[in-house]
C-alpha positions in Angstrom: -0.8 9.8 -8.6 1.1 12.9 -8.8 -0.6 15.3 -6.4 0.9 12.9 -3.5 4.7 13.0 -5.1 5.3 15.5 -2.0 4.0 13.3 0.9 5.7 10.3 0.2 8.8 9.8 2.7 12.1 8.7 0.8 14.4 8.7 3.5 14.1 6.3 6.3 15.6 8.7 8.7 12.3 10.4 9.0 10.2 7.6 10.4 10.6 7.7 14.4 9.5 4.2 14.6 10.5 0.7 12.8 8.4 -0.4 10.3 6.1 -3.3 11.3 3.7 -4.1 8.0 3.5 -2.9 4.8 0.5 -3.4 2.3 0.0 -3.7 -1.5 -3.4 -2.7 -2.9 -5.1 -3.0 -6.4 -8.7 -2.2 -7.9 -10.3 -3.3 -10.7 -13.2 -1.2 -12.6 -15.9 -3.5 -14.4 -16.1 -1.6 -18.0 -20.0 -0.6 -18.5 -21.0 -0.6 -14.9 -20.2 0.9 -11.6 -18.9 -2.0 -10.3 -15.1 -2.5 -9.1 -13.4 -5.4 -7.3 -10.4 -4.1 -4.7 -7.8 -6.0 -3.0 -5.1 -5.6 -0.5 -2.4 -7.9 1.0 -0.5 -6.7 4.2 2.7 -7.9 4.7 5.5 -8.3 7.8 8.4 -6.0 6.5 10.9 -8.3 8.0 9.8 -11.6 7.0 7.6 -10.7 3.6 4.7 -13.5 5.4 1.5 -12.3 4.8 -0.6 -11.4 8.0 -3.7 -10.3 6.7 
């Protein structure tokens, strides 16, 4: 994650359009094999209601 730090926008003035959605992601790997389970939730930025 340290390699993406320079690309993170920390000043909202750099965002040209209003933010509509935000997402949360997670992945869990199963020990002992090559399987994983991933999940993503998309929220409406204003209401924090789940949209997908």
